[in-house]
C-alpha positions in Angstrom: 100.1 -11.7 96.8 98.7 -14.5 94.5 95.2 -16.2 95.0 94.8 -19.1 97.2 94.7 -22.3 95.4 91.0 -22.8 96.7 89.8 -19.3 95.4 89.1 -18.6 92.1 90.3 -15.2 90.7 87.0 -12.9 90.0 85.6 -13.5 86.5 85.9 -10.6 84.1 82.9 -8.7 83.1 82.0 -10.1 79.6 80.5 -7.3 76.9 78.6 -8.4 73.9 79.3 -6.1 71.0 77.1 -5.9 67.9 78.5 -3.9 64.8 75.6 -2.3 62.9 73.1 -4.7 63.4 70.3 -4.1 60.8 67.5 -6.5 62.3 65.5 -5.6 65.1 64.4 -9.4 65.7 68.0 -10.2 66.1 68.9 -7.4 68.5 65.9 -8.5 70.6 67.0 -12.1 70.5 70.9 -11.1 71.7 69.4 -9.1 74.4 67.3 -12.2 75.6 70.6 -14.4 75.0 72.1 -11.8 77.4 69.7 -12.5 79.8 69.9 -16.0 79.8 73.5 -16.0 80.3 74.0 -13.4 82.8 75.6 -10.9 80.3 75.0 -7.4 82.0 76.3 -5.2 78.9 75.4 -5.4 75.4 76.8 -2.7 73.3 75.5 -1.6 69.6 77.8 -0.1 67.1 76.0 2.4 64.9 72.8 0.0 64.7 70.9 0.1 61.2 67.8 -0.5 63.0 65.6 0.7 65.9 67.0 -1.4 68.9 64.1 -0.1 71.2 61.2 -0.7 68.5 58.3 -3.2 69.0 60.2 -6.0 67.1 63.2 -5.9 69.3 61.4 -5.6 72.5 58.8 -8.7 71.4 62.0 -10.7 70.9 63.8 -9.7 74.3 60.9 -11.0 76.4 62.7 -11.2 79.8 65.9 -9.4 78.2 64.4 -5.9 78.3 66.9 -4.5 80.9 69.7 -5.5 78.6 68.1 -4.1 75.5 67.1 -0.8 77.4 70.5 -0.3 78.9 72.3 -1.1 75.6 74.7 1.7 74.8 75.4 3.2 71.4 78.7 3.8 69.8 79.8 5.3 66.6 82.6 2.7 66.1 84.0 -0.5 67.2 87.0 1.2 68.4 85.0 3.3 70.7 82.9 0.5 72.0 86.2 -1.7 73.0 88.4 0.9 74.1 88.0 0.1 77.9 88.4 -3.3 77.2 91.6 -5.6 78.0 90.8 -8.5 75.7 88.5 -8.8 72.5 87.5 -11.7 70.4 86.0 -11.2 67.4 83.8 -13.8 65.2 84.2 -14.1 61.7 84.4 -16.6 58.8 87.7 -15.7 57.2 90.3 -13.0 56.9 91.0 -11.8 53.5 94.9 -11.7 54.5 96.5 -13.9 57.1 97.5 -11.1 59.8 95.7 -13.3 62.1 94.9 -16.7 62.5 91.3 -18.2 63.1 90.4 -20.2 66.0 88.0 -22.3 67.4 85.7 -21.3 70.2 87.3 -23.4 72.9 90.6 -21.7 72.7 89.5 -18.3 71.8 87.1 -18.1 74.4 89.2 -19.6 77.0 91.9 -16.8 76.5 89.1 -14.1 76.7 88.1 -15.0 80.2 91.7 -16.2 81.4 92.5 -14.3 84.5 95.1 -11.6 84.8 96.6 -9.7 87.5 94.5 -6.6 86.6 94.5 -3.9 89.6 91.8 -2.2 87.6 91.3 0.5 85.1 90.8 4.2 86.2 87.7 5.4 84.4 86.7 9.1 85.0 82.7 9.7 85.9 82.0 10.2 82.1 83.2 6.6 81.2 86.4 7.6 79.3 89.7 6.2 80.1 92.0 8.7 81.8 94.8 9.9 79.4 97.6 7.6 79.5 95.4 4.7 80.1 96.4 4.9 83.9 95.9 1.6 85.6 95.3 2.0 89.5 94.1 -0.3 92.4 91.0 1.8 93.0 89.7 1.7 89.5 87.2 -0.8 88.1 88.3 -4.2 86.4 88.5 -3.8 82.7 85.7 -5.8 80.9 86.5 -8.1 78.1 84.3 -8.1 74.8 83.1 -10.7 72.6 82.3 -9.0 69.0 79.8 -9.9 66.1 79.7 -8.2 62.9 77.1 -7.3 60.4 74.3 -9.7 59.4 75.3 -9.3 55.7 79.1 -9.1 55.4 80.4 -9.7 58.9 83.4 -7.4 60.0 85.7 -5.6 58.0 89.6 -6.5 58.1 90.2 -3.5 60.1 87.7 -4.1 62.3 88.9 -7.9 62.9 92.4 -6.5 63.5 91.0 -4.5 66.7 90.6 -8.1 68.3 93.2 -10.3 70.4 91.8 -13.4 68.6 89.3 -14.4 65.8 86.8 -17.0 66.3 85.5 -19.1 63.6 82.4 -21.4 64.1 82.6 -24.5 61.9 79.1 -25.1 59.9 78.3 -27.1 56.7 79.9 -26.0 53.5 76.7 -26.3 51.9 75.4 -23.4 53.9 77.9 -21.8 56.2 76.2 -18.8 57.1 74.9 -18.4 60.6 72.0 -16.3 61.8 73.5 -13.5 64.0 71.6 -14.2 67.1 72.5 -17.9 66.6 76.1 -17.4 66.5 75.7 -15.4 69.5 73.9 -18.3 71.3 76.5 -20.8 70.3 79.4 -18.5 71.7 77.6 -17.8 75.0 77.0 -21.3 75.6 80.6 -22.4 74.9 81.8 -19.5 77.4 79.3 -21.1 80.0 81.0 -24.5 79.6 84.6 -23.2 80.3 85.5 -24.0 84.2 86.9 -21.0 86.1 90.6 -20.7 86.2 92.2 -20.4 89.8 94.7 -17.7 89.1 96.5 -15.9 86.4 99.1 -17.8 84.6 102.7 -17.0 85.6 101.4 -15.5 89.0 100.4 -11.9 89.8 102.8 -9.8 87.9 101.0 -6.7 87.1 103.1 -5.8 84.3 101.8 -8.8 82.5 98.4 -7.3 82.2 97.1 -7.0 78.6 96.9 -3.6 77.2 93.3 -1.8 76.9 92.4 -1.3 73.5 91.9 2.2 73.6 95.6 2.9 74.8 96.7 0.5 71.9 94.9 2.4 69.3 96.1 5.7 70.7 99.7 4.7 70.7 99.4 3.3 67.3 97.8 6.5 66.0 100.7 8.6 67.8 103.3 6.1 66.1 101.5 6.7 62.6 101.7 10.3 62.7 105.3 10.2 63.3 106.4 7.8 60.8 104.4 10.0 58.3 106.5 13.1 59.7 109.8 11.4 59.2 109.0 9.6 55.8 109.0 6.0 56.7 105.4 6.1 55.8 103.4 7.6 53.1 99.8 8.8 52.8 98.8 6.3 49.9 100.6 3.3 51.9 100.2 4.1 55.7 96.9 2.4 56.2 98.2 -1.0 54.7 101.5 -1.0 56.6 99.8 0.3 59.9 97.5 -2.9 59.4 100.6 -5.1 59.4 101.7 -3.6 62.5 98.8 -3.8 64.4 98.6 -7.5 63.3 102.2 -8.0 64.4 101.4 -6.4 68.0 97.8 -8.5 68.2 99.8 -11.7 67.5 102.2 -11.2 70.2 99.4 -10.3 72.8 101.0 -6.8 73.8 101.1 -6.1 77.4 100.5 -2.9 79.3 104.1 -2.0 80.1 105.1 -3.0 76.4 102.6 -0.4 75.2 103.8 2.1 77.7 107.5 1.4 76.4 106.4 2.1 72.9 104.4 5.2 73.6 107.5 6.7 75.6 109.7 6.1 72.4 107.6 7.5 70.1 107.2 10.4 72.2 111.1 10.7 72.8 111.5 10.3 69.2 109.1 13.4 68.1 110.7 15.6 70.8 114.1 14.6 69.1 113.1 15.6 65.4 111.7 18.8 66.7 114.5 19.8 68.7 116.6 20.5 65.7 120.7 20.6 65.4 122.4 21.7 68.5 
């Protein structure tokens, strides 16, 4: 049943992800911003500083809870595996796998309602094998990702996002401080009006695929393509980056990822079956 015109769809939980932050003052400032804008989850990917040190705590002020509860992950892929939509911030791609967008369109897409029946998450926090979706699970969060203070996000990391956001600044001094960039993005998010219901109704087949499910499918596909000789070890990374960019531009959905996964598994079975 679709939502009534008067009732807005539940807003997705937004998580802020910092990749390898090096400055404790920045981490503390971002925790404070999370408190300012009611962001409950701060996730840190391989931090290069002590996020619970005195400097970070001093800057967090009333964001102590966000700072103390911030989860740490070994990689960006692990940090966003349970997220259904991801926006990454960047200045520019080295190649043109994904276009850059302004904050208005990228952030509106990030929080756009979907007919998401929930994600089945086990008690340890990991997605169940196969990325099962069921009505009793928790609604999948969405992620806003920020890169390193000195060099931002790599192309491989950018290609894990559905959209790439660029903040315009003066050409004379284009580099923004990490916490300043977070402040601008969270402020812009706050200004976006809540949508009433998912575009096109409430068809569950139109749910965006979870990042972890998509990456697992791509890994299976790469293994198969290496086995059959379509990919070669020295070119596999570049070719899979092109495929990842293609799927991200297409905004691949849950049902479509399941179709690809089924094709890969059937093809692997056929290649190992042998001649009758």
